C-alpha positions as CSV (number, residue, x, y, z in Angstrom):
1,X,-5.7,44.7,8.9
2,X,-3.5,42.6,6.5
3,X,-1.0,42.1,9.3
4,X,-3.7,40.8,11.7
5,X,-5.0,38.5,9.0
6,X,-1.5,37.1,8.4
7,X,-1.0,36.6,12.1
8,X,-4.4,34.8,12.4
9,X,-3.5,32.6,9.4
10,X,-0.2,31.6,11.0
11,X,-2.0,30.8,14.3
12,X,-4.3,28.4,12.5
13,X,-1.6,26.8,10.5
14,X,0.9,26.6,13.4
15,X,-0.4,23.3,14.9
16,X,-0.3,21.4,11.6
17,X,3.1,23.0,10.7
18,X,4.6,22.1,14.1
19,X,3.4,18.5,13.7
20,X,4.8,18.3,10.2
21,X,8.2,19.6,11.3
22,X,8.3,17.4,14.4
23,X,7.0,14.1,13.0
24,X,8.0,14.3,9.3
25,X,10.8,16.8,8.6
26,X,12.9,16.2,11.7
27,X,12.8,12.4,11.6
28,X,13.6,12.5,7.8
29,X,16.6,14.7,8.4
30,X,17.8,12.7,11.4
31,X,17.4,9.4,9.5
32,X,19.5,10.8,6.7
33,X,22.2,11.8,9.1
34,X,22.1,8.5,11.0
35,X,22.5,6.5,7.8
36,X,26.1,7.6,7.6
37,X,26.8,6.6,11.2
38,X,27.2,3.6,13.5
39,X,24.5,4.3,16.2
40,X,23.0,2.0,18.8
41,X,21.4,4.5,21.2
42,X,23.9,3.6,23.9
43,X,26.9,5.4,22.5
44,X,27.2,8.7,20.5
45,X,26.8,8.2,16.7
46,X,30.1,7.5,15.0
47,X,30.5,8.7,11.4
48,X,31.4,5.8,9.1
49,X,30.7,7.3,5.7
50,X,29.1,5.0,3.1
51,X,29.8,1.8,5.1
52,X,26.1,1.2,5.7
53,X,25.3,1.5,2.0
54,X,28.1,-0.9,1.1
55,X,26.7,-3.3,3.7
56,X,23.3,-2.9,2.2
57,X,24.4,-3.8,-1.3
58,X,26.1,-6.9,0.1
59,X,23.3,-8.0,2.4
60,X,21.4,-11.0,1.0
61,X,18.6,-10.5,3.6
62,X,18.0,-7.0,2.3
63,X,17.6,-8.3,-1.2
64,X,15.4,-11.2,0.0
65,X,13.2,-8.7,1.9
66,X,13.0,-6.5,-1.2
67,X,12.1,-9.4,-3.4
68,X,9.5,-10.6,-0.9
69,X,7.9,-7.2,-0.7
70,X,7.8,-6.9,-4.5
71,X,6.0,-10.3,-4.7
72,X,3.5,-9.1,-2.1
73,X,2.9,-5.9,-4.0
74,X,2.4,-7.7,-7.3
75,X,-0.3,-10.0,-5.8
76,X,-1.9,-7.2,-3.7
77,X,-2.1,-4.5,-6.4
78,X,-3.0,-6.9,-9.2
79,X,-6.0,-8.4,-7.3
80,X,-7.0,-5.1,-5.6
81,X,-7.0,-3.0,-8.8
82,X,-9.0,-5.5,-10.8
83,X,-11.6,-6.1,-8.1
84,X,-11.9,-2.4,-7.2
85,X,-12.3,-1.5,-10.8
86,X,-15.0,-4.1,-11.3
87,X,-16.9,-2.9,-8.1
88,X,-16.5,0.8,-9.2
89,X,-17.9,0.2,-12.7
90,X,-20.8,-1.9,-11.3
91,X,-21.7,0.9,-8.8
92,X,-21.4,3.5,-11.6
93,X,-23.5,1.6,-14.1
94,X,-26.1,-0.1,-11.9
95,X,-26.5,1.8,-8.7
96,X,-25.1,4.9,-7.0
97,X,-26.7,4.3,-3.7
98,X,-25.0,5.8,-0.6
99,X,-25.9,2.6,1.3
100,X,-23.9,0.5,-1.2
101,X,-21.0,2.9,-0.9
102,X,-21.1,2.6,2.9
103,X,-21.0,-1.2,2.7
104,X,-18.1,-1.1,0.3
105,X,-16.0,1.1,2.5
106,X,-16.7,-0.8,5.8
107,X,-13.6,-3.1,5.7
108,X,-11.4,-0.1,5.3
109,X,-12.7,1.4,8.5
110,X,-11.5,-1.5,10.5
111,X,-8.0,-1.1,12.0
112,X,-5.4,-3.0,10.1
113,X,-4.2,-4.8,13.2
114,X,-7.8,-5.9,14.1
115,X,-8.4,-7.1,10.6
116,X,-5.1,-9.0,10.5
117,X,-5.9,-10.7,13.9
118,X,-9.4,-11.7,12.8
119,X,-8.2,-13.3,9.6
120,X,-5.2,-14.8,11.4
121,X,-7.6,-16.8,13.7
122,X,-10.0,-17.6,10.8
123,X,-7.0,-19.1,8.8
124,X,-5.7,-21.0,11.9
125,X,-4.6,-24.5,11.0
126,X,-6.3,-26.3,13.9
127,X,-9.3,-24.2,14.8
128,X,-9.8,-21.6,12.0
129,X,-13.2,-21.7,10.3
130,X,-11.6,-21.7,6.8
131,X,-9.7,-24.9,7.6
132,X,-12.8,-26.4,9.2
133,X,-14.6,-25.8,5.9
134,X,-11.7,-27.3,3.9
135,X,-11.6,-30.3,6.2
136,X,-15.4,-30.7,5.9
137,X,-15.1,-30.9,2.1
138,X,-12.6,-33.8,2.4
139,X,-9.5,-31.8,1.4
140,X,-6.3,-31.5,3.5
141,X,-6.0,-28.6,5.9
142,X,-3.7,-25.7,4.7
143,X,-1.2,-24.0,6.9
144,X,-1.9,-20.6,5.4
145,X,0.7,-18.8,7.6
146,X,2.9,-21.7,8.2
147,X,4.0,-22.6,4.7
148,X,6.3,-20.4,2.6
149,X,4.2,-20.9,-0.6
150,X,1.0,-19.7,1.1
151,X,2.2,-17.0,3.6
152,X,2.6,-14.0,1.3
153,X,-0.5,-14.7,-0.9
154,X,-2.5,-15.1,2.4
155,X,-1.2,-11.7,3.7
156,X,-2.0,-10.1,0.4
157,X,-5.5,-11.4,0.4
158,X,-6.1,-10.0,3.8
159,X,-5.1,-6.5,2.6
160,X,-7.0,-6.9,-0.6
161,X,-10.1,-7.5,1.4
162,X,-9.5,-4.5,3.6
163,X,-8.4,-1.9,0.9
164,X,-10.3,-2.8,-2.3
165,X,-13.5,-0.9,-1.1
166,X,-11.5,2.3,-0.6
167,X,-9.7,1.9,-3.9
168,X,-13.1,1.2,-5.6
169,X,-14.5,4.5,-4.2
170,X,-11.5,6.4,-5.6
171,X,-12.0,4.9,-9.0
172,X,-15.8,5.5,-8.7
173,X,-15.0,9.2,-8.1
174,X,-13.0,9.2,-11.3
175,X,-15.9,7.6,-13.2
176,X,-18.1,10.4,-12.1
177,X,-16.0,12.8,-14.1
178,X,-16.7,11.0,-17.4
179,X,-19.6,12.8,-19.2
180,X,-22.7,10.8,-19.6
181,X,-23.0,12.0,-23.2
182,X,-20.0,9.9,-24.1
183,X,-21.7,6.7,-23.0
184,X,-25.0,7.8,-24.7
185,X,-23.1,8.3,-28.0
186,X,-21.6,4.8,-27.5
187,X,-25.0,3.3,-27.1
188,X,-26.3,5.1,-30.2
189,X,-23.3,3.6,-32.2
190,X,-24.4,0.2,-31.0
191,X,-21.5,-0.4,-28.5
192,X,-21.9,-3.1,-26.0
193,X,-21.0,-2.7,-22.3
194,X,-17.7,-4.5,-22.8
195,X,-16.8,-2.5,-25.8
196,X,-17.6,0.8,-24.1
197,X,-15.6,-0.3,-21.1
198,X,-12.5,-0.9,-23.3
199,X,-12.9,2.1,-25.6
200,X,-14.4,4.7,-23.3
201,X,-14.1,3.9,-19.6
202,X,-10.4,2.8,-19.4
203,X,-8.9,5.5,-21.7
204,X,-10.8,8.3,-19.9
205,X,-10.1,6.8,-16.5
206,X,-6.3,6.6,-17.1
207,X,-5.2,9.7,-15.1
208,X,-7.3,8.5,-12.1
209,X,-6.0,4.9,-12.4
210,X,-2.5,6.3,-12.5
211,X,-3.0,8.2,-9.2
212,X,-4.7,5.2,-7.6
213,X,-1.8,3.0,-8.6
214,X,0.8,5.4,-7.2
215,X,-1.1,5.6,-3.9
216,X,-1.7,1.8,-3.6
217,X,1.7,0.7,-4.7
218,X,3.5,3.2,-2.3
219,X,1.2,2.0,0.5
220,X,1.8,-1.7,-0.3
221,X,5.6,-1.3,-0.2
222,X,5.2,0.0,3.4
223,X,3.3,-3.0,4.7
224,X,4.3,-3.8,8.3
225,X,1.4,-4.2,10.8
226,X,-0.2,-7.3,9.1
227,X,3.2,-9.0,9.1
228,X,3.9,-8.0,12.7
229,X,0.8,-9.5,14.1
230,X,0.7,-12.7,12.0
231,X,3.9,-14.2,10.8
232,X,6.7,-11.9,12.2
233,X,8.6,-12.5,9.0
234,X,8.4,-16.3,9.0
235,X,8.4,-19.0,8.1
236,X,12.1,-19.0,7.2
237,X,12.1,-15.3,6.1
238,X,9.3,-16.0,3.5
239,X,7.3,-13.0,4.8
240,X,10.2,-10.8,5.9
241,X,9.2,-7.7,4.0
242,X,11.5,-4.7,3.8
243,X,9.7,-2.6,6.5
244,X,9.7,-5.5,8.9
245,X,13.4,-6.0,8.2
246,X,14.1,-2.3,8.9
247,X,12.2,-2.5,12.2
248,X,14.0,-5.7,13.2
249,X,17.4,-4.1,12.5
250,X,16.7,-0.8,14.2
251,X,14.5,-1.7,17.2
252,X,15.4,-5.3,17.9
253,X,19.1,-5.2,17.2
254,X,19.5,-1.4,17.9
255,X,21.5,-0.8,14.6
256,X,19.9,2.5,13.8
257,X,22.5,3.5,11.4
258,X,22.0,0.6,9.1
259,X,18.2,0.7,9.6
260,X,18.2,4.4,8.5
261,X,20.3,3.5,5.4
262,X,17.7,0.9,4.4
263,X,14.9,3.3,5.0
264,X,16.5,5.9,2.8
265,X,17.1,3.3,0.1
266,X,13.4,2.4,0.2
267,X,12.4,6.0,0.0
268,X,14.6,6.6,-3.1
269,X,13.3,3.4,-4.7
270,X,9.7,4.5,-4.2
271,X,10.5,8.0,-5.5
272,X,12.0,6.6,-8.7
273,X,9.2,4.1,-9.2
274,X,6.6,6.7,-8.7
275,X,8.3,9.1,-11.2
276,X,8.6,6.3,-13.8
277,X,5.0,5.2,-13.3
278,X,3.6,8.7,-13.7
279,X,5.6,9.2,-16.9
280,X,4.6,5.9,-18.4
281,X,0.9,6.4,-17.6
282,X,0.9,10.0,-18.7
283,X,-1.0,10.9,-15.5
284,X,-0.9,14.6,-16.2
285,X,-2.8,14.3,-19.5
286,X,-6.5,13.4,-20.0
287,X,-8.1,12.0,-23.2
288,X,-11.2,14.1,-22.4
289,X,-9.6,17.2,-23.9
């Protein structure tokens, strides 16, 4: 009987396991191997040792892409976290309606490419409704995707709009774990809403916020589709984020060895950043204990 149950278990697990091995493990192992080679799909891979990593350290476009990505992440995560936290607290303190939650999550249900295209046309310099409103107020039109100073903030705002509802629901779920008795005690002690937010909500929400920040920061560093359908890295490399640079190197220039090296470098960077972030935020400990 136990043997039959084990066989049945493996049968149910097999599709997910095969997909994981085929689409995650094998590409990861292949990418690690290709990072030490010169490979262009047309000829067999040629082992070149650490040359790709030496090239990476000396590549100014790589560091420019990394800096651009970091600037995007700072804007995106800063605005998204603050807005999502505000929305979550309002839902928790004022209403817990399922309808409100559904409205909040709606932008996240729109495909990223579709959302990017809609906002791209809305921000269009000549015909976009946003610039029409700006022009109607008497101000000069803004080339949101055509000026280096505006491009990354504009892309960040698009993704803040799309993701803040999902992030708010994650935080809202964390707020549900805080006992109501704690807030009742705060009210009895004469605490205002602002004081209880600082002294109760934020400290007790810290493990959830740590998890949310890890998920959102890691996801933000992997931005690609919004850039691909709007700016394609321009103007003048001002939106050439690291994932788009990897795509350009690997699939436009067919330099898969160097592209794999950059992908591995990004993975290691995110792994270190996640580890440090979890340690600094003490994500494994709760003040509820």
